[in-house]
C-alpha positions in Angstrom: 119.8 98.6 121.4 122.8 97.4 126.3 126.2 98.4 127.2 128.8 98.3 124.4 126.4 96.8 121.9 123.6 98.9 122.9 123.2 100.8 119.8 124.1 97.9 117.6 120.6 96.7 118.5 119.2 99.5 120.7 120.2 101.8 118.0 116.5 101.5 117.7 114.6 98.9 115.9 112.9 101.5 113.7 116.2 102.9 112.9 117.3 99.5 111.5 114.0 98.9 109.8 114.0 102.2 108.1 117.6 102.1 107.0 117.4 98.5 105.7 114.1 99.0 104.1 115.7 101.7 102.0 118.7 99.5 101.2 121.3 101.2 103.5 121.8 98.9 106.4 125.5 99.3 106.0 126.6 102.8 105.5 127.2 102.9 101.8 128.8 105.3 99.4 131.8 107.5 100.2 132.3 107.6 104.0 132.5 111.0 105.6 135.6 111.6 107.7 135.5 112.7 111.3 136.9 116.1 110.3 134.1 116.6 107.7 131.2 115.4 110.0 130.9 118.7 112.0 131.1 122.2 110.8 131.9 125.1 113.1 129.3 127.8 112.9 129.7 131.6 113.1 127.8 133.2 115.9 125.2 134.6 113.5 124.5 131.1 112.3 123.5 129.8 115.7 119.9 128.6 115.8 117.4 129.7 118.5 117.8 127.3 121.4 114.7 126.2 123.3 113.9 123.0 125.2 110.5 121.2 124.9 111.2 119.3 128.2 111.9 122.5 130.2 115.3 121.0 131.1 113.7 118.0 132.9 116.3 115.2 133.3 119.0 117.2 131.6 121.1 117.7 134.7 120.9 114.0 135.5 122.0 113.1 132.0 124.9 115.7 132.1 126.1 114.0 135.4 126.2 110.7 133.5 128.4 112.2 130.9 130.6 113.7 133.6 130.9 110.3 135.3 132.2 108.9 132.0 134.7 111.7 131.6 135.9 111.3 135.1 137.2 107.9 134.1 139.4 109.1 131.2 142.6 111.0 131.2 142.1 114.8 131.3 144.3 115.2 128.3 142.4 112.7 126.1 141.4 114.3 122.8 137.9 114.7 121.6 137.4 115.8 118.0 134.8 118.3 116.9 135.2 118.2 113.1 138.6 119.7 112.4 139.1 120.9 116.0 140.4 119.0 119.0 139.5 119.5 122.7 140.6 117.7 125.8 138.5 115.7 128.3 139.2 118.6 130.8 137.6 121.0 128.4 134.6 118.7 127.9 134.0 118.5 131.6 134.3 122.2 132.0 131.7 122.6 129.2 129.2 120.3 130.8 129.7 121.8 134.3 129.3 125.3 133.0 126.1 124.5 131.1 124.6 122.5 134.0 125.2 125.3 136.5 123.6 127.7 134.1 120.4 125.7 133.5 120.0 125.2 137.2 119.3 128.9 137.4 116.1 128.3 135.4 116.9 130.8 132.7 114.4 132.3 130.3 114.7 131.6 126.5 116.4 134.9 125.7 119.0 134.2 128.4 119.8 130.8 127.0 120.6 132.1 123.6 122.7 135.0 125.0 124.6 132.6 127.2 125.4 130.1 124.4 126.5 132.8 122.0 128.8 134.3 124.6 130.2 131.1 126.1 130.1 128.2 123.5 131.3 127.3 120.1 128.6 125.5 118.2 129.2 122.8 115.6 126.5 121.5 113.2 126.4 118.0 111.8 126.9 118.0 108.0 124.2 115.4 107.8 123.2 113.4 104.7 123.0 114.5 101.1 120.2 116.9 102.0 122.4 118.2 104.9 119.8 116.8 107.3 119.9 114.2 110.1 117.5 111.3 110.2 116.2 110.9 113.7 114.8 107.5 114.9 114.1 106.2 118.4 114.7 103.2 120.6 113.3 102.2 124.0 113.6 99.7 126.8 110.9 97.0 126.6 109.4 95.4 129.7 108.6 91.7 129.5 106.9 89.2 131.8 109.1 86.3 132.8 110.1 83.5 135.2 113.4 82.3 136.6 112.3 78.7 135.8 110.9 77.2 132.6 107.1 76.6 132.9 104.4 75.7 130.4 103.8 79.5 130.1 107.4 80.7 130.1 109.2 78.6 127.5 111.5 81.0 125.7 115.0 81.5 127.2 117.0 84.7 127.5 120.5 83.3 127.2 123.7 84.5 128.8 127.0 84.4 126.9 127.7 80.7 126.0 130.7 79.0 127.4 132.0 78.0 123.9 131.7 81.6 122.6 135.0 83.1 121.5 136.1 86.6 120.4 139.3 86.9 118.5 141.1 90.3 118.1 142.6 90.1 114.7 144.8 93.2 115.3 147.0 90.9 117.5 148.0 89.1 114.3 148.7 92.0 112.0 148.4 95.8 112.1 146.4 95.6 108.9 143.5 94.1 110.9 143.4 97.1 113.4 139.9 97.3 114.9 138.8 94.0 113.4 137.4 91.1 115.5 135.6 87.9 114.7 133.2 85.8 116.8 133.2 82.1 116.7 133.5 78.9 118.7 136.5 76.6 119.2 136.0 73.0 117.9 138.2 70.3 116.5 141.4 72.4 116.9 140.0 75.3 114.9 137.7 78.3 115.2 134.5 78.2 113.2 131.6 80.7 112.9 129.2 80.6 115.8 125.7 79.1 115.4 123.1 81.1 113.5 119.8 82.0 115.0 118.0 79.0 113.5 120.6 76.6 114.8 120.4 78.1 118.3 116.6 78.0 118.3 116.5 74.4 117.0 119.2 72.9 119.1 117.7 71.1 122.1 121.1 70.8 123.7 122.1 74.4 123.3 121.3 75.0 127.0 124.4 72.9 127.7 126.5 75.7 126.2 124.5 78.7 127.5 122.6 79.1 130.7 119.2 80.9 130.5 119.0 84.0 132.7 115.2 83.7 132.7 112.3 82.6 130.6 109.6 84.7 128.8 106.2 83.8 127.5 106.3 85.4 124.0 108.9 84.6 121.4 108.1 87.8 119.4 108.8 89.9 122.5 112.1 88.1 123.0 113.0 88.8 119.4 112.4 92.5 119.8 114.2 92.5 123.1 117.2 91.4 121.2 116.7 94.2 118.7 116.5 96.8 121.4 119.4 95.2 123.3 118.2 95.9 126.8 115.0 95.4 128.8 113.4 94.7 132.1 111.8 91.4 133.1 108.9 91.4 135.5 109.0 88.1 137.3 106.0 86.2 138.7 106.8 87.2 142.2 106.8 90.9 141.3 110.6 91.3 141.3 112.1 93.1 138.3 115.5 92.2 136.8 117.5 94.1 134.2 118.9 92.3 131.2 121.5 94.0 129.0 123.4 93.1 125.9 126.6 91.1 126.4 127.6 89.9 123.0 126.2 88.4 119.8 126.8 85.3 117.7 128.8 87.3 115.3 126.4 87.0 112.3 125.2 90.2 110.6 121.8 91.7 111.4 119.2 91.3 108.6 116.0 93.3 108.7 112.7 91.4 108.9 111.1 94.7 108.0 112.9 94.7 104.7 111.7 91.1 104.1 108.1 92.0 104.8 108.3 95.0 102.5 109.9 93.0 99.7 107.3 90.2 100.0 104.5 92.7 99.8 103.3 91.9 103.3 103.6 95.5 104.6 103.6 98.7 102.6 106.9 100.5 102.8 105.1 103.8 103.8 103.5 102.0 106.8 106.5 100.1 108.1 106.9 100.3 111.9 107.7 98.0 114.8 104.0 97.9 115.7 103.0 96.9 112.1 105.6 94.1 112.1 104.4 92.8 115.5 100.8 92.9 114.3 101.7 90.9 111.1 103.6 88.2 113.0 100.7 87.9 115.6 98.2 87.3 112.8 100.5 85.0 110.8 102.0 82.6 113.4 102.8 80.0 110.8 105.3 82.5 109.2 107.0 83.4 112.5 109.9 81.0 112.3 110.7 81.9 108.7 110.5 85.6 109.4 112.7 85.5 112.5 115.3 83.2 110.9 115.8 85.7 108.1 117.9 87.4 110.7 120.8 85.1 111.6 122.1 87.4 114.3 121.4 86.4 117.9 122.0 88.4 121.1 123.2 87.1 124.4 122.5 89.0 127.6 123.7 89.5 131.2 122.0 90.7 134.3 122.6 94.2 135.7 121.5 95.8 138.9 120.4 98.9 137.1 120.0 100.3 133.6 119.6 100.7 130.7 123.2 101.6 129.9 124.7 103.0 126.7 128.0 102.3 125.1 129.7 104.7 127.5 128.5 102.4 130.3 126.5 105.1 131.9 122.7 105.0 132.6 120.6 106.4 129.8 118.1 109.2 130.4 114.8 109.1 128.6 114.5 111.9 126.1 118.0 113.1 126.8 120.4 110.3 125.8 121.2 110.0 122.1 123.1 107.5 119.9 125.3 108.6 117.1 128.2 107.2 115.0 131.1 107.0 117.5 133.6 107.2 114.6 132.5 110.7 113.8 131.1 112.5 116.9 132.6 113.1 120.4 131.5 110.8 123.2 129.6 112.3 126.1 129.2 115.7 124.4 126.4 118.1 124.9 124.1 118.2 121.9 121.0 120.1 120.6 118.5 118.4 118.3 115.5 119.5 116.2 113.1 117.1 114.8 109.5 115.9 115.3 107.7 113.9 118.0 104.3 112.1 118.2 101.3 113.4 120.0 98.9 110.6 121.1 95.1 110.6 121.3 93.1 109.2 124.1 93.3 105.7 122.7 97.1 105.8 122.5 97.2 106.3 118.7 99.4 108.9 117.0 97.2 111.9 116.4 99.9 114.2 115.0 103.7 114.8 114.7 104.9 118.2 116.0 108.3 119.9 116.0 110.5 119.7 119.1 113.9 121.0 120.1 115.9 120.0 123.1 119.4 119.5 124.6 120.7 115.9 124.7 123.9 114.1 125.5 125.9 111.8 123.1 126.0 108.6 125.2 125.3 105.7 122.9 125.9 104.3 119.5 124.6 101.6 117.2 125.2 99.3 114.3 122.5 101.0 112.2 123.6 104.5 113.2 126.2 105.3 110.6 127.3 108.5 109.2 126.7 112.2 110.0 123.1 112.0 109.0 121.9 109.6 111.7 120.8 110.0 115.3 118.8 107.6 117.6 117.0 109.0 120.6 116.4 106.9 123.7 112.7 107.3 124.5 112.4 105.4 127.8 110.4 102.4 128.8 106.7 103.4 129.0 104.0 103.0 126.4 104.7 106.4 124.8 108.3 105.4 124.4 107.4 102.2 122.6 105.1 104.1 120.2 107.5 106.9 119.6 110.5 104.6 119.1 108.4 102.3 116.8 107.4 105.1 114.5 110.0 107.9 114.6 111.8 108.5 111.4 111.9 112.3 110.8 114.7 114.5 109.5 116.1 117.4 111.4 119.3 119.1 112.6 121.9 118.2 115.2 124.4 120.4 116.9 127.3 119.9 119.3 128.7 122.4 121.9 132.1 123.1 123.5 133.0 125.9 125.9 135.0 128.7 124.5 138.5 129.1 126.1 138.8 131.9 128.6 140.3 132.9 131.9 139.9 130.5 134.8 138.8 127.7 132.5 
């Protein structure tokens, strides 16, 4: 799950587990076009708008979207279903909404304001016209800048022999297509798979470790999430974020464990998978190597960042399919969130509604029926991200045209 690959892995581990477990890792069937992904609502169709976080963090997240929009041309187009708006209109929408929420409006005022000032578009969703919501988070690992008997597992930076080839340079028919490999013997071959990287004693000649961690399982899930913080022995904290991959497709270890009868499909979660691996260390290598994909990282001074290269806000930043939905846009989501008991276990799932920003994407987040919510980096975030897979609704907003806008 970070930067441009954020949601390819930080699309949320449970997102990937859930989708792959049900046989839909790659968006299958007839793909929905951008024009068909959002439907403009009549005012009487608008839902009631409330916010379970009382707008906490929303202005900060809006500012992140504005910082992205400041970097693009004002006349750049953003598609909302069949309609097209400019970056200037996007910025006006966000500024207008941010100024309004800073007045601490009551619920009735929110709905009156939106009906008067905004067009609302609803995601057409899946076959049931619903959106599946999952979550992702930023793990915190213990590590060392040097290899020690305790810290033996490297977090690699991008290898020196890693090559990305833009196929569109060779023919228009390959527009948007790229391959990842390595140059050897006057040709380009696929890059090493996970098993090869893990088994190659000399791989460190090609890639320099950023740091070392103590737990290989935690490292595997760091790659799934795409971003994390490493707490060093001296107390310093460093941020590591996705840089690139080895180019091999992601394969779900959750799906493997379900197919082999190790975990019941109804109980699948990140926590269940970690627990199984912990209690079956002899199976660890086989399970991990089922997934040939491998993530390389880079250090950042801050983070985590989404695909728009803006810092993500817990509970406010969402990941959707960039092919279908407008980047940086204001959203409203309705789904369910967990309530924990005193021991940190999920006691119940309750409905929630809140405003979010479309600031990320992911390899498992495909189609109008998917959304991944960034949950943060605390224990609640880990539990929520590891278990969230509930359907709901997703809406997008744009300011209505008017004088002085």
